[in-house]
PAVO-202895 format. One record per residue: x, y, z of N, C-alpha, C in turn. Coordinates in steps of 0.1 Angstrom, whole numbers, plus 5000, padded with zeros to 4 digits. Last residue first. Layout:
<rs>
R   nu   nv   nw  cau  cav  caw   cu   cv   cw
R    X    Y    Z    X    Y    Z    X    Y    Z
...
</rs>
This chain:
<rs>
R   nu   nv   nw  cau  cav  caw   cu   cv   cw
R 2671 9327 0974 2685 9325 0964 2694 9336 0967
R 2639 9318 0982 2653 9319 0985 2665 9317 0972
R 2612 9333 0980 2621 9327 0972 2635 9329 0977
R 2580 9334 0995 2593 9339 0996 2603 9329 0989
R 2554 9327 1001 2557 9329 0989 2574 9333 0984
R 2552 9320 1029 2549 9311 1020 2555 9312 1006
R 2549 9347 1039 2564 9340 1039 2563 9324 1032
R 2526 9352 1039 2533 9360 1027 2545 9352 1026
R 2504 9324 1042 2511 9333 1046 2518 9342 1037
R 2474 9303 1046 2483 9308 1039 2492 9323 1047
R 2452 9305 1067 2458 9292 1056 2467 9297 1050
R 2447 9326 1080 2460 9319 1084 2458 9308 1078
R 2427 9343 1072 2422 9331 1081 2435 9322 1085
R 2441 9364 1063 2436 9365 1076 2432 9354 1082
R 2450 9349 1041 2460 9355 1048 2452 9357 1061
R 2425 9345 1028 2434 9333 1032 2444 9338 1041
R 2413 9368 1024 2404 9359 1032 2417 9350 1035
R 2435 9385 1012 2427 9389 1023 2419 9379 1033
R 2437 9370 0989 2447 9375 0999 2444 9376 1012
R 2415 9370 0975 2420 9360 0982 2427 9361 0992
R 2416 9399 0964 2405 9393 0973 2408 9382 0981
R 2440 9397 0949 2437 9407 0960 2428 9403 0971
R 2430 9379 0931 2442 9375 0941 2442 9385 0954
R 2408 9386 0916 2408 9377 0924 2419 9374 0936
R 2425 9411 0906 2412 9413 0914 2409 9400 0924
R 2442 9396 0890 2449 9406 0900 2435 9408 0912
R 2427 9381 0873 2435 9375 0881 2439 9386 0895
R 2411 9401 0858 2405 9387 0869 2414 9384 0877
R 2431 9419 0850 2419 9423 0862 2412 9412 0867
R 2445 9405 0829 2450 9411 0841 2441 9416 0852
R 2438 9386 0810 2450 9385 0816 2452 9392 0828
R 2407 9396 0811 2413 9383 0814 2423 9380 0815
R 2409 9425 0805 2399 9418 0815 2406 9405 0819
R 2427 9429 0786 2431 9436 0798 2422 9427 0808
R 2415 9413 0765 2429 9409 0770 2435 9418 0783
R 2391 9426 0762 2391 9412 0766 2408 9410 0772
R 2401 9455 0753 2394 9450 0765 2393 9438 0773
R 2414 9445 0730 2421 9451 0738 2415 9451 0755
R 2391 9435 0716 2403 9424 0718 2413 9428 0730
R 2379 9461 0713 2374 9448 0719 2384 9442 0725
R 2396 9477 0697 2392 9478 0709 2385 9469 0719
R 2418 9453 0679 2407 9462 0679 2403 9466 0694
R 2442 9443 0668 2444 9452 0679 2430 9460 0681
R 2437 9424 0653 2440 9438 0646 2440 9447 0657
R 2430 9401 0664 2418 9409 0662 2423 9421 0656
R 2456 9389 0664 2446 9380 0658 2433 9390 0653
R 2468 9405 0680 2471 9403 0668 2461 9397 0661
R 2455 9400 0706 2454 9413 0701 2458 9411 0686
R 2460 9373 0710 2451 9375 0710 2448 9390 0703
R 2491 9378 0711 2483 9366 0704 2470 9371 0698
R 2495 9393 0735 2499 9398 0721 2493 9391 0708
R 2487 9376 0753 2479 9387 0751 2483 9393 0735
R 2507 9353 0749 2495 9352 0751 2484 9365 0745
R 2530 9366 0754 2528 9360 0743 2512 9354 0740
R 2544 9381 0775 2532 9386 0766 2530 9381 0754
R 2565 9367 0788 2569 9375 0777 2555 9383 0768
R 2536 9349 0800 2551 9350 0801 2555 9357 0786
R 2509 9345 0801 2512 9359 0799 2527 9360 0800
R 2511 9317 0784 2505 9323 0794 2506 9338 0791
R 2524 9297 0769 2533 9310 0776 2522 9315 0787
R 2510 9276 0757 2515 9273 0771 2521 9281 0777
R 2498 9289 0735 2488 9286 0746 2497 9284 0760
R 2516 9296 0711 2511 9303 0724 2507 9300 0736
R 2512 9275 0697 2523 9278 0700 2526 9287 0712
R 2487 9267 0695 2493 9257 0702 2507 9264 0705
R 2466 9298 0693 2474 9286 0690 2482 9277 0698
R 2434 9309 0709 2450 9312 0708 2455 9295 0704
R 2408 9325 0714 2411 9316 0707 2431 9317 0706
R 2380 9334 0738 2395 9335 0733 2402 9322 0728
R 2352 9340 0743 2353 9331 0730 2370 9332 0729
R 2341 9350 0765 2348 9363 0751 2352 9354 0742
R 2331 9328 0775 2324 9340 0775 2329 9348 0764
R 2357 9314 0782 2347 9308 0773 2338 9320 0770
R 2373 9332 0798 2378 9328 0786 2364 9322 0778
R 2355 9332 0821 2356 9340 0811 2363 9339 0798
R 2359 9304 0829 2342 9310 0824 2347 9320 0815
R 2384 9308 0838 2381 9298 0825 2369 9302 0824
R 2382 9322 0857 2389 9329 0844 2385 9320 0833
R 2377 9305 0878 2366 9315 0874 2370 9322 0858
R 2399 9289 0883 2384 9283 0878 2378 9293 0872
R 2419 9307 0883 2419 9299 0872 2406 9293 0867
R 2411 9312 0912 2409 9323 0901 2412 9319 0888
R 2416 9287 0925 2401 9292 0922 2401 9306 0913
R 2441 9280 0918 2430 9273 0914 2417 9280 0913
R 2455 9304 0931 2458 9300 0919 2444 9293 0913
R 2448 9296 0956 2444 9306 0954 2443 9308 0938
R 2461 9270 0961 2448 9274 0964 2438 9285 0958
R 2486 9267 0958 2481 9267 0948 2461 9270 0949
R 2497 9266 0984 2498 9279 0974 2493 9279 0963
R 2497 9241 0993 2485 9249 0997 2486 9263 0986
R 2520 9229 0988 2512 9230 0976 2500 9238 0979
R 2552 9234 0994 2538 9238 1000 2524 9240 0990
R 2571 9224 0984 2571 9223 0995 2554 9226 1004
R 2561 9231 0956 2564 9215 0959 2560 9212 0975
R 2560 9256 0957 2547 9247 0950 2549 9235 0956
R 2586 9261 0961 2576 9266 0975 2561 9259 0970
R 2601 9255 0940 2604 9250 0950 2595 9251 0961
R 2584 9271 0919 2582 9260 0919 2589 9250 0935
R 2581 9299 0918 2576 9293 0928 2578 9278 0930
R 2593 9303 0890 2598 9308 0901 2593 9300 0918
R 2571 9295 0873 2583 9284 0876 2591 9289 0889
R 2562 9316 0861 2558 9314 0876 2565 9301 0883
R 2586 9336 0841 2577 9324 0846 2574 9319 0858
R 2586 9363 0832 2592 9352 0828 2582 9340 0832
R 2564 9383 0837 2573 9384 0825 2579 9373 0821
R 2554 9371 0860 2544 9376 0851 2556 9376 0838
R 2574 9367 0879 2564 9356 0875 2556 9358 0867
R 2590 9390 0877 2596 9381 0869 2581 9372 0869
R 2574 9405 0895 2572 9407 0880 2577 9398 0872
R 2583 9398 0917 2572 9394 0913 2569 9397 0901
R 2608 9409 0915 2610 9397 0917 2595 9392 0911
R 2602 9436 0917 2608 9430 0906 2609 9416 0906
R 2589 9437 0942 2584 9440 0928 2590 9437 0918
R 2594 9415 0969 2596 9429 0964 2590 9427 0948
R 2587 9391 0983 2600 9390 0974 2605 9404 0966
R 2567 9395 0999 2580 9389 1006 2589 9387 0997
R 2549 9411 0985 2553 9414 0997 2563 9413 1005
R 2545 9398 0960 2555 9407 0960 2554 9414 0975
R 2534 9372 0960 2548 9371 0963 2552 9385 0965
R 2507 9378 0954 2509 9372 0965 2526 9371 0969
R 2507 9386 0928 2504 9395 0936 2508 9390 0948
R 2522 9363 0914 2529 9377 0913 2523 9386 0927
R 2504 9345 0917 2516 9346 0923 2523 9354 0925
R 2488 9357 0898 2480 9355 0910 2494 9352 0920
R 2499 9356 0872 2497 9369 0878 2492 9365 0895
R 2507 9329 0868 2519 9338 0870 2513 9352 0876
R 2479 9322 0866 2487 9313 0876 2501 9325 0878
R 2470 9330 0844 2462 9333 0857 2473 9334 0872
R 2483 9324 0825 2484 9335 0827 2479 9337 0838
R 2472 9296 0824 2487 9299 0823 2489 9312 0833
R 2446 9304 0819 2449 9296 0830 2465 9297 0832
R 2451 9315 0791 2443 9323 0801 2447 9315 0817
R 2460 9294 0779 2468 9307 0777 2463 9315 0790
R 2437 9278 0776 2452 9272 0785 2460 9283 0786
R 2418 9290 0769 2415 9288 0778 2431 9282 0784
R 2427 9288 0742 2426 9302 0745 2423 9300 0762
R 2428 9265 0734 2440 9272 0733 2441 9285 0742
R 2402 9260 0732 2409 9253 0742 2423 9259 0745
R 2393 9275 0712 2388 9281 0727 2395 9270 0735
R 2420 9272 0693 2411 9276 0695 2404 9278 0706
R 2444 9244 0703 2441 9255 0696 2426 9260 0698
R 2469 9217 0708 2457 9228 0714 2453 9238 0708
R 2488 9199 0701 2482 9206 0693 2469 9214 0695
R 2500 9183 0723 2483 9178 0716 2480 9189 0706
R 2525 9195 0719 2526 9181 0718 2508 9175 0714
R 2520 9222 0724 2524 9217 0712 2523 9204 0710
R 2512 9218 0754 2504 9224 0743 2508 9222 0728
R 2536 9205 0760 2520 9200 0763 2511 9203 0752
R 2555 9229 0763 2557 9214 0755 2543 9206 0753
R 2546 9244 0780 2545 9247 0764 2548 9236 0755
R 2542 9235 0802 2531 9239 0795 2531 9239 0781
R 2566 9212 0813 2566 9219 0803 2550 9222 0796
R 2566 9201 0848 2561 9199 0836 2561 9210 0828
R 2569 9209 0878 2581 9205 0867 2578 9200 0850
R 2544 9238 0874 2549 9226 0882 2562 9221 0874
R 2533 9259 0868 2542 9264 0875 2547 9252 0885
R 2521 9251 0844 2528 9262 0843 2540 9265 0854
R 2497 9235 0853 2514 9228 0849 2526 9240 0846
R 2482 9249 0865 2489 9241 0876 2502 9235 0867
R 2470 9262 0846 2476 9269 0857 2484 9261 0866
R 2464 9242 0832 2475 9251 0830 2481 9257 0836
R 2442 9233 0846 2452 9227 0841 2466 9230 0837
R 2425 9255 0846 2427 9251 0859 2442 9240 0854
R 2418 9258 0816 2422 9266 0826 2431 9265 0839
R 2408 9230 0815 2417 9236 0807 2423 9247 0816
R 2382 9233 0830 2392 9223 0832 2406 9228 0828
R 2368 9257 0819 2372 9256 0831 2385 9246 0836
R 2366 9248 0793 2376 9260 0794 2378 9261 0810
R 2346 9224 0795 2361 9223 0789 2371 9234 0794
R 2327 9240 0805 2332 9228 0812 2347 9226 0809
R 2318 9251 0782 2322 9260 0794 2328 9249 0803
R 2316 9229 0759 2326 9242 0760 2330 9248 0773
R 2314 9196 0772 2308 9209 0766 2318 9218 0766
R 2347 9178 0766 2336 9184 0772 2330 9195 0763
R 2370 9175 0750 2358 9169 0741 2346 9171 0753
R 2393 9182 0762 2387 9191 0754 2373 9186 0744
R 2400 9162 0780 2390 9174 0786 2386 9186 0775
R 2417 9149 0762 2402 9144 0770 2394 9154 0773
R 2438 9164 0764 2433 9160 0749 2418 9157 0752
R 2446 9160 0791 2442 9176 0787 2435 9174 0773
R 2453 9135 0790 2442 9140 0800 2434 9153 0794
R 2474 9134 0771 2459 9126 0768 2450 9130 0777
R 2494 9151 0787 2488 9155 0774 2475 9150 0769
R 2496 9134 0806 2493 9146 0809 2486 9152 0798
R 2511 9115 0789 2498 9107 0798 2491 9122 0801
R 2535 9128 0783 2525 9122 0770 2510 9121 0777
R 2548 9133 0806 2540 9143 0799 2533 9140 0789
R 2556 9104 0809 2548 9112 0818 2543 9123 0812
R 2572 9099 0789 2558 9093 0788 2546 9101 0799
R 2597 9116 0798 2587 9120 0783 2572 9117 0784
R 2604 9097 0813 2600 9112 0818 2594 9116 0809
R 2611 9078 0795 2603 9074 0805 2594 9087 0812
R 2635 9085 0780 2618 9084 0772 2608 9081 0783
R 2650 9094 0801 2643 9103 0789 2630 9098 0786
R 2665 9075 0809 2652 9074 0815 2647 9085 0809
R 2691 9076 0794 2680 9062 0794 2667 9061 0801
R 2698 9099 0797 2693 9095 0783 2684 9082 0784
R 2707 9097 0827 2696 9107 0821 2691 9104 0807
R 2727 9077 0823 2713 9074 0831 2701 9087 0827
R 2749 9093 0812 2742 9079 0806 2727 9078 0808
R 2750 9110 0830 2748 9114 0816 2740 9104 0810
R 2758 9098 0851 2746 9104 0853 2741 9109 0837
R 2786 9084 0844 2773 9076 0849 2759 9085 0847
R 2797 9104 0826 2797 9090 0825 2781 9085 0829
R 2797 9124 0845 2797 9125 0830 2787 9113 0825
R 2807 9115 0869 2792 9123 0867 2788 9122 0854
R 2833 9105 0862 2825 9095 0869 2809 9104 0867
R 2844 9132 0849 2847 9118 0843 2833 9110 0850
R 2844 9149 0873 2839 9155 0860 2835 9139 0853
R 2859 9135 0891 2847 9138 0896 2838 9143 0885
R 2887 9130 0883 2876 9117 0888 2860 9126 0885
R 2904 9150 0882 2905 9139 0872 2893 9134 0875
R 2897 9170 0904 2897 9175 0888 2894 9162 0876
R 2903 9152 0921 2889 9157 0922 2887 9163 0907
R 2928 9144 0937 2920 9137 0919 2910 9141 0919
R 2933 9155 0959 2938 9159 0946 2934 9154 0934
R 2899 9146 0970 2910 9155 0974 2916 9158 0959
R 2883 9122 0969 2888 9124 0958 2905 9135 0960
R 2868 9123 0995 2877 9112 0992 2888 9118 0981
R 2849 9143 1001 2859 9146 1009 2870 9133 1004
R 2827 9138 0980 2837 9152 0979 2846 9150 0988
R 2812 9119 0982 2825 9111 0976 2833 9126 0977
R 2787 9125 0991 2790 9115 0995 2806 9113 0993
R 2781 9151 0975 2783 9151 0990 2788 9138 0999
R 2780 9138 0950 2788 9148 0955 2793 9150 0967
R 2756 9121 0951 2766 9118 0950 2779 9128 0956
R 2738 9141 0956 2740 9131 0967 2753 9124 0964
R 2737 9157 0936 2741 9162 0945 2740 9152 0956
R 2733 9140 0912 2744 9147 0914 2749 9149 0930
R 2702 9137 0922 2713 9121 0921 2729 9129 0922
R 2693 9158 0918 2692 9157 0930 2700 9141 0932
R 2697 9162 0891 2701 9172 0901 2706 9168 0912
R 2685 9139 0877 2695 9140 0876 2707 9149 0887
R 2659 9149 0885 2663 9139 0889 2678 9137 0887
R 2658 9175 0871 2657 9177 0887 2660 9159 0891
R 2660 9171 0846 2668 9179 0854 2670 9179 0869
R 2635 9154 0839 2652 9148 0840 2661 9158 0847
R 2618 9174 0843 2618 9163 0850 2631 9154 0852
R 2623 9191 0820 2627 9193 0834 2626 9181 0847
R 2645 9180 0790 2632 9177 0801 2634 9182 0814
R 2654 9208 0770 2657 9193 0779 2646 9194 0786
R 2648 9227 0754 2656 9231 0764 2656 9221 0772
R 2659 9215 0718 2648 9223 0728 2654 9224 0741
R 2686 9202 0711 2671 9198 0709 2661 9200 0721
R 2712 9211 0692 2705 9213 0703 2690 9207 0703
R 2732 9184 0678 2726 9193 0678 2717 9195 0687
R 2759 9168 0665 2753 9168 0677 2747 9185 0677
R 2759 9144 0638 2762 9160 0641 2755 9161 0656
R 2750 9123 0627 2765 9122 0626 2771 9138 0636
R 2726 9130 0623 2735 9127 0610 2747 9130 0612
R 2719 9140 0654 2715 9138 0642 2724 9140 0629
R 2720 9134 0685 2730 9128 0676 2717 9131 0662
R 2708 9162 0708 2708 9149 0701 2720 9149 0692
R 2705 9182 0739 2712 9177 0727 2707 9162 0722
R 2688 9180 0761 2688 9190 0755 2697 9187 0741
R 2686 9158 0779 2682 9155 0764 2680 9169 0759
R 2695 9159 0802 2680 9166 0801 2677 9163 0787
R 2720 9151 0804 2712 9143 0810 2695 9147 0805
R 2738 9172 0795 2735 9162 0785 2724 9153 0792
R 2731 9190 0813 2728 9197 0804 2724 9182 0792
R 2739 9174 0839 2726 9179 0835 2720 9184 0824
R 2766 9177 0836 2761 9163 0834 2743 9167 0829
R 2772 9205 0834 2775 9195 0821 2768 9184 0821
R 2764 9209 0858 2762 9218 0850 2761 9210 0838
R 2785 9193 0875 2769 9191 0875 2763 9199 0864
R 2811 9203 0864 2806 9190 0865 2790 9188 0863
R 2805 9230 0877 2810 9226 0863 2804 9214 0859
R 2806 9225 0901 2798 9232 0895 2795 9230 0879
R 2831 9212 0912 2816 9206 0914 2807 9210 0903
R 2850 9232 0904 2850 9216 0895 2834 9211 0899
R 2840 9254 0918 2839 9257 0906 2841 9240 0899
R 2819 9237 0947 2834 9246 0943 2830 9247 0927
R 2789 9246 0963 2799 9239 0957 2810 9245 0950
R 2766 9254 0976 2776 9263 0975 2789 9253 0974
R 2743 9250 0968 2745 9239 0977 2762 9243 0977
R 2735 9270 0949 2726 9268 0960 2731 9259 0971
R 2755 9263 0932 2752 9276 0937 2746 9274 0951
R 2740 9241 0920 2755 9242 0925 2755 9254 0934
R 2716 9251 0907 2718 9242 0920 2732 9242 0925
R 2729 9269 0890 2721 9276 0902 2719 9266 0912
R 2741 9254 0871 2748 9264 0880 2744 9268 0894
R 2719 9240 0861 2731 9231 0869 2739 9240 0879
R 2703 9258 0851 2698 9249 0863 2712 9243 0870
R 2719 9263 0830 2715 9276 0841 2715 9268 0854
R 2722 9242 0817 2731 9247 0823 2730 9255 0831
R 2691 9240 0809 2697 9230 0818 2711 9236 0825
R 2690 9261 0793 2681 9263 0803 2688 9252 0814
R 2698 9271 0764 2709 9264 0779 2704 9266 0790
R 2676 9275 0751 2685 9263 0748 2692 9258 0759
R 2679 9301 0756 2669 9294 0765 2671 9281 0765
R 2699 9311 0744 2699 9314 0757 2689 9305 0764
R 2693 9308 0718 2704 9299 0725 2705 9300 0740
R 2674 9328 0717 2669 9314 0717 2680 9304 0722
R 2684 9349 0720 2676 9348 0732 2673 9334 0727
R 2705 9348 0695 2711 9351 0709 2700 9347 0721
R 2687 9348 0675 2695 9339 0681 2703 9338 0692
R 2677 9376 0680 2667 9364 0680 2675 9351 0683
R 2701 9390 0676 2693 9390 0686 2683 9380 0693
R 2704 9383 0645 2715 9379 0658 2709 9384 0670
R 2681 9395 0635 2684 9379 0636 2693 9375 0643
R 2685 9424 0640 2675 9417 0644 2675 9400 0646
R 2703 9441 0633 2708 9429 0641 2695 9426 0649
R 2693 9457 0613 2704 9447 0608 2707 9436 0619
R 2658 9460 0604 2667 9463 0615 2680 9451 0613
R 2641 9452 0583 2654 9460 0577 2664 9461 0590
R 2622 9440 0596 2634 9430 0592 2644 9441 0587
R 2610 9459 0623 2611 9458 0609 2622 9449 0608
R 2596 9449 0654 2607 9453 0649 2608 9450 0631
R 2575 9433 0662 2573 9444 0660 2582 9450 0656
R 2592 9408 0671 2580 9405 0660 2575 9420 0654
R 2605 9416 0694 2612 9416 0681 2602 9415 0668
R 2587 9415 0713 2590 9427 0711 2596 9430 0695
R 2586 9384 0717 2574 9396 0712 2576 9408 0708
R 2615 9383 0724 2609 9376 0712 2596 9383 0707
R 2625 9397 0748 2628 9403 0736 2618 9395 0724
R 2616 9387 0774 2619 9403 0773 2617 9405 0759
R 2616 9361 0770 2604 9364 0774 2606 9381 0770
R 2644 9356 0762 2635 9353 0754 2621 9360 0757
R 2654 9362 0787 2658 9372 0776 2649 9367 0766
R 2644 9343 0807 2644 9357 0809 2646 9365 0795
R 2647 9317 0809 2636 9321 0800 2636 9337 0798
R 2673 9314 0823 2673 9309 0811 2663 9315 0800
R 2660 9323 0846 2671 9328 0841 2674 9325 0825
R 2639 9302 0853 2636 9317 0849 2647 9327 0843
R 2656 9280 0853 2646 9278 0846 2645 9294 0838
R 2671 9286 0879 2677 9282 0866 2668 9285 0851
R 2650 9288 0898 2658 9302 0893 2666 9301 0881
R 2642 9262 0898 2634 9272 0894 2641 9286 0890
R 2667 9250 0906 2658 9244 0894 2651 9254 0888
R 2675 9257 0930 2683 9259 0918 2675 9259 0904
R 2653 9248 0943 2655 9261 0944 2662 9264 0928
R 2654 9224 0941 2642 9226 0938 2643 9243 0935
R 2678 9217 0954 2676 9216 0939 2662 9223 0933
R 2669 9225 0981 2685 9235 0973 2682 9229 0958
R 2653 9205 0986 2648 9218 0987 2661 9227 0977
R 2666 9182 0984 2657 9184 0977 2652 9199 0974
R 2681 9187 1009 2691 9184 0992 2681 9188 0981
R 2669 9188 1029 2675 9203 1024 2679 9200 1012
R 2659 9161 1030 2648 9175 1025 2659 9186 1021
R 2683 9153 1038 2680 9147 1024 2668 9160 1018
</rs>
């Protein structure tokens, strides 16, 4: 069972990043491209659709991690896509409804793995007929039924963060920075939470800085065991690459927590303001930094603030803590190794 959960978590984390990577690379860059560029709208459509297909990517990655056949992989991808809530019926038309709920993806994924492993030797010649049908009806329906409950979890977390915004500004900045550093590596969508509670101003800036801190710190710790390109993906795409390791070894959040606490102070001192749309992304796709820079019209002061809070503080803090925590054998480089 432990191996099954690990395979689902690994597939989940890789699938999320695969779906987010095109939009992370192109979306902010395209804002700088003049509207006269003929292919701009087409490229935007492509990367948005890629993002919306996150649940399909998750299904494929989980199936690959479990060494499933094409029929099993296709069935699982289809079921996770339906059960995640990524589609909805609107005026008798099926439309894409965001990326889907990540908690639902995990629940449906683990249930599919359990059932497939239980029955895969019994269907034999009838696998093509029975497996997609059973999984689709059973777990597609289950996913839609539990969707309101998993969304309630996100709502409760949003209420806690909304409550934190009522504290004294410095304390608020620290709490929100730590909270979003946790959310962006957890199965909860930091972007969805930020937009649901309409976080903005200093609270939005603290959220953005906290989320960015998580990505940069994990990238620094992951570079030795995963290489530069994978480490960079923590920053450009999403630190959810570490989701499986985060669940198995929560201690890897120690350096993130410490640096996010410090960076929350810097967010307060520099009075960083970010809107709800950008707050949950952190440094992914450079959304947070570019928002701060564009608000200040790329002034020298804003460039200094962005470089300091989004990069210098997290990198410096991570390098310092890596020496302490690894030397004390509290964590090691292999704790951040991504299996794919």
